[in-house]
C-alpha positions as CSV (number, residue, x, y, z in Angstrom):
1,M,11.8,-15.1,21.7
2,S,10.6,-12.0,23.5
3,T,12.4,-10.9,26.7
4,P,11.4,-8.5,29.5
5,E,13.7,-6.0,27.9
6,H,11.8,-6.3,24.6
7,Y,8.5,-5.5,26.3
8,A,10.1,-2.6,28.2
9,V,11.3,-1.0,24.9
10,S,7.9,-1.6,23.3
11,A,6.2,0.1,26.2
12,Q,8.6,3.1,26.0
13,L,7.9,3.4,22.3
14,A,4.1,3.3,22.9
15,E,4.4,6.1,25.5
16,L,6.1,8.3,22.8
17,G,3.4,7.5,20.2
18,H,5.5,5.1,18.2
19,T,5.0,1.4,17.3
20,T,8.5,0.5,16.2
21,I,12.0,2.0,16.0
22,F,11.5,2.4,12.3
23,D,8.4,4.4,13.0
24,I,10.6,6.9,14.7
25,L,12.9,7.1,11.7
26,E,10.0,7.6,9.3
27,Q,8.5,10.5,11.4
28,S,12.0,12.1,11.7
29,C,12.5,11.9,7.9
30,S,9.1,13.5,7.3
31,R,9.8,16.2,9.9
32,Y,13.4,17.1,9.3
33,G,13.9,16.1,5.6
34,D,17.1,17.8,4.5
35,S,18.5,18.4,7.9
36,P,21.6,16.4,8.9
37,A,20.8,13.0,10.4
38,F,24.3,11.4,10.9
39,S,27.9,12.6,10.4
40,C,31.1,10.5,10.2
41,G,34.3,12.3,9.6
42,A,33.8,14.7,6.7
43,D,30.7,12.9,5.4
44,T,27.1,13.7,6.4
45,L,23.7,12.1,5.6
46,T,20.5,14.1,5.7
47,F,17.3,12.3,6.8
48,N,16.0,12.2,3.2
49,Q,19.3,10.8,1.9
50,L,19.2,8.1,4.7
51,R,15.7,7.1,3.7
52,G,16.5,7.0,0.0
53,R,19.6,4.8,0.5
54,A,17.9,2.6,3.0
55,D,15.2,2.1,0.4
56,A,17.7,1.1,-2.2
57,F,19.5,-1.4,0.2
58,A,16.1,-2.9,1.2
59,R,15.2,-3.3,-2.5
60,Y,18.5,-5.1,-3.1
61,L,18.0,-7.5,-0.2
62,R,14.5,-8.5,-1.4
63,Q,15.0,-8.5,-5.2
64,H,18.6,-9.6,-5.6
65,A,19.6,-11.3,-2.3
66,G,16.3,-13.1,-2.1
67,L,15.6,-12.3,1.5
68,Q,12.0,-12.8,2.7
69,P,10.2,-11.3,5.8
70,G,11.3,-13.3,8.8
71,D,14.7,-14.2,7.5
72,R,17.7,-13.5,9.7
73,L,20.3,-11.1,8.5
74,A,23.8,-10.5,10.0
75,I,25.4,-7.1,9.5
76,Q,29.1,-6.7,10.3
77,L,30.4,-3.2,9.6
78,P,32.6,-0.7,11.4
79,N,31.1,2.6,12.7
80,L,30.5,4.2,9.3
81,L,27.5,5.8,7.7
82,Q,27.0,2.6,5.7
83,Y,26.1,0.8,8.9
84,T,23.2,3.1,9.6
85,I,22.0,2.7,6.0
86,A,22.2,-1.1,6.3
87,I,20.3,-1.2,9.7
88,F,17.4,0.9,8.5
89,G,17.3,-0.8,5.1
90,A,16.9,-4.2,6.8
91,L,14.0,-2.8,8.8
92,R,12.0,-1.6,5.9
93,A,9.0,-3.8,5.0
94,G,6.3,-2.3,2.7
95,L,3.7,-4.9,1.9
96,V,1.6,-5.8,-1.2
97,I,-1.9,-6.8,0.0
98,V,-4.6,-8.4,-2.1
99,N,-8.2,-8.7,-1.0
100,T,-10.1,-11.0,-3.4
101,G,-12.9,-13.5,-3.5
102,N,-16.7,-13.5,-4.2
103,G,-17.7,-12.1,-0.8
104,K,-18.4,-8.5,0.1
105,G,-15.9,-6.4,2.0
106,K,-12.8,-6.2,-0.3
107,S,-13.1,-2.5,-0.9
108,T,-14.4,-1.9,2.6
109,A,-11.2,-3.5,4.1
110,G,-9.0,-1.5,1.7
111,F,-10.6,1.8,2.7
112,G,-10.5,0.7,6.4
113,M,-6.7,0.3,6.0
114,M,-6.5,3.7,4.5
115,L,-8.4,5.2,7.4
116,R,-6.1,3.4,9.9
117,A,-3.0,4.8,8.0
118,W,-4.5,8.3,8.0
119,G,-5.0,8.0,11.8
120,R,-1.3,7.3,12.1
121,G,-0.4,10.5,10.2
122,M,0.6,8.5,7.1
123,S,0.1,9.8,3.5
124,T,-2.5,7.7,1.6
125,M,-4.6,7.8,-1.6
126,A,-6.7,5.6,-3.8
127,V,-7.5,4.9,-7.5
128,Q,-10.9,3.4,-8.1
129,F,-11.0,1.4,-11.3
130,I,-14.8,0.9,-11.5
131,K,-16.6,3.7,-9.7
132,S,-17.1,6.9,-11.6
133,E,-16.4,10.5,-10.7
134,K,-20.1,11.1,-10.8
135,S,-20.9,8.6,-8.1
136,R,-21.1,9.6,-4.5
137,Y,-20.2,6.6,-2.4
138,G,-19.7,6.9,1.4
139,E,-16.0,6.2,1.2
140,Q,-15.5,9.0,-1.4
141,M,-17.4,11.5,0.8
142,A,-15.4,10.5,3.9
143,A,-12.1,10.8,2.1
144,E,-13.0,14.2,0.8
145,K,-13.8,15.4,4.4
146,L,-10.5,13.9,5.6
147,G,-8.4,15.4,2.8
148,I,-7.6,11.9,1.3
149,E,-7.2,11.9,-2.5
150,V,-9.5,9.4,-4.2
151,I,-9.4,9.2,-8.0
152,P,-12.4,7.5,-9.7
153,S,-11.4,6.0,-13.0
154,G,-14.4,4.1,-14.3
155,R,-18.1,4.4,-15.4
156,G,-19.6,2.1,-12.8
157,F,-20.6,-1.5,-13.4
158,T,-21.1,-1.3,-17.2
159,W,-20.4,-5.0,-18.0
160,T,-23.5,-5.2,-20.3
161,S,-22.5,-2.3,-22.5
162,K,-21.9,-3.2,-26.1
163,D,-19.1,-0.6,-26.4
164,L,-16.6,-0.9,-23.6
165,S,-13.9,1.2,-25.3
166,E,-14.6,4.2,-23.0
167,D,-14.3,1.9,-20.0
168,E,-11.0,0.5,-21.3
169,A,-9.6,4.0,-21.9
170,L,-10.6,5.1,-18.4
171,A,-9.0,2.0,-16.9
172,K,-5.8,2.5,-18.8
173,N,-5.7,6.2,-17.7
174,G,-6.3,5.1,-14.1
175,W,-3.4,2.7,-14.3
176,E,-1.1,5.4,-15.6
177,I,-2.1,7.6,-12.7
178,A,-1.6,4.7,-10.3
179,K,2.0,4.1,-11.6
180,E,2.8,7.8,-11.2
181,K,1.5,7.8,-7.6
182,I,3.3,4.5,-6.7
183,N,6.7,5.7,-8.2
184,S,6.4,9.2,-6.7
185,G,7.6,8.2,-3.2
186,D,5.0,10.6,-1.7
187,Y,2.8,8.0,-0.1
188,D,2.8,5.4,2.6
189,V,-0.4,3.5,1.5
190,I,-2.0,3.3,-1.9
191,L,-5.3,1.5,-2.6
192,L,-5.9,0.2,-6.1
193,D,-9.6,-0.5,-5.7
194,E,-11.2,-3.1,-8.0
195,I,-8.1,-3.3,-10.2
196,T,-8.6,-7.0,-10.8
197,Y,-11.4,-6.3,-13.2
198,P,-9.5,-4.3,-15.8
199,I,-6.7,-6.9,-15.5
200,S,-9.2,-9.7,-16.1
201,F,-10.6,-7.9,-19.1
202,G,-7.0,-7.5,-20.6
203,W,-7.2,-3.7,-20.3
204,V,-4.3,-3.5,-17.8
205,D,-1.3,-5.9,-18.3
206,V,-0.8,-8.1,-15.2
207,D,2.9,-8.5,-15.9
208,E,3.4,-4.7,-15.9
209,V,1.4,-4.5,-12.6
210,V,3.7,-7.1,-11.1
211,Q,6.8,-5.3,-12.2
212,V,5.6,-2.0,-10.8
213,L,4.8,-3.7,-7.5
214,K,8.2,-5.3,-7.4
215,N,10.0,-2.0,-8.0
216,K,7.8,0.2,-5.7
217,P,9.4,2.3,-3.0
218,E,10.3,-0.2,-0.3
219,M,8.2,1.1,2.6
220,L,5.1,1.7,0.4
221,H,2.1,-0.5,1.2
222,V,-0.1,-1.2,-1.9
223,V,-3.5,-2.7,-1.5
224,L,-5.3,-4.3,-4.5
225,T,-8.9,-5.4,-4.4
226,G,-11.4,-7.2,-6.6
227,R,-12.7,-10.7,-7.5
228,D,-10.6,-13.3,-9.3
229,A,-7.2,-12.0,-8.6
230,E,-4.7,-13.3,-11.2
231,P,-2.2,-16.0,-9.9
232,E,0.6,-13.5,-10.7
233,L,-0.9,-11.0,-8.2
234,I,-1.3,-13.8,-5.6
235,E,2.4,-14.7,-6.1
236,V,3.8,-11.2,-5.7
237,A,1.6,-10.4,-2.7
238,D,2.8,-10.6,0.9
239,L,-0.7,-10.8,2.3
240,V,-3.8,-12.3,0.5
241,T,-7.3,-12.5,1.9
242,E,-10.2,-14.3,0.2
243,M,-13.6,-12.9,1.1
244,K,-16.0,-15.8,1.0
245,E,-19.8,-15.3,0.7
246,I,-21.7,-17.2,3.3
247,K,-25.0,-15.3,3.3
248,H,-26.0,-12.2,1.3
249,P,-29.0,-10.0,2.3
250,Y,-30.1,-9.5,-1.3
251,A,-29.6,-13.1,-2.6
252,D,-31.1,-14.7,0.6
253,Q,-33.8,-12.1,1.6
254,G,-34.2,-9.7,-1.2
255,I,-32.8,-6.8,0.9
256,R,-31.4,-4.1,-1.3
257,A,-28.1,-2.3,-0.7
258,Q,-28.1,-0.2,2.4
259,K,-26.7,3.3,2.7
260,G,-23.6,3.4,4.9
261,V,-23.1,-0.3,4.7
262,E,-22.7,-1.0,1.0
263,F,-22.4,2.5,-0.6
């Protein structure tokens, strides 16, 4: 239950440009890195060490202790460095987000989230599993202007090709890049755009994807898009949205794709 004190703290954070207490920690870690954060007796933790150990504790809580978002956690420790690690570890909550369904807007929502993260000063990038490096889509041009890395790893919509070996090789290479980016710890938000297609075709193993998502850096948000998301992806996700087609300009009126709206 929210209290007047709760709203007062929230207002003070907003005045300072923060949304949560954890937001303050994240910005401090990015700014001060290897500088001392806390000291207790002869022991000292740098900001980077605090973030790394908080990540490890958060991973333990979710993967081994079975805690879920919204669960209550009691922490009883003396005034030691471990108390700080436990507190910040309990606050970490990177999400796995899946946008699926037969309606339009899955990639649009994913890139919209990237833009929102960029506006917050967060580090973000995308791997596109269908669009090719030769294509010039609006989101690619916008990302280039903003300095956001977008890696195309496909040949376009080539479903009718008799030889899909090149598409398969590109998809597998894209997945290797994605794994490296996810495990690097360098990002706050990563978009795996249209990854459900190579998974459906058997080019990327869904079980491996699930394991990578389960072991990702705890505060990293990963967004996956595409039709027909596998049940395993739905299960591991924290947020799933199904885009449902109600009306379509081409199917209903013969209106072709519009620049700035669909590409």
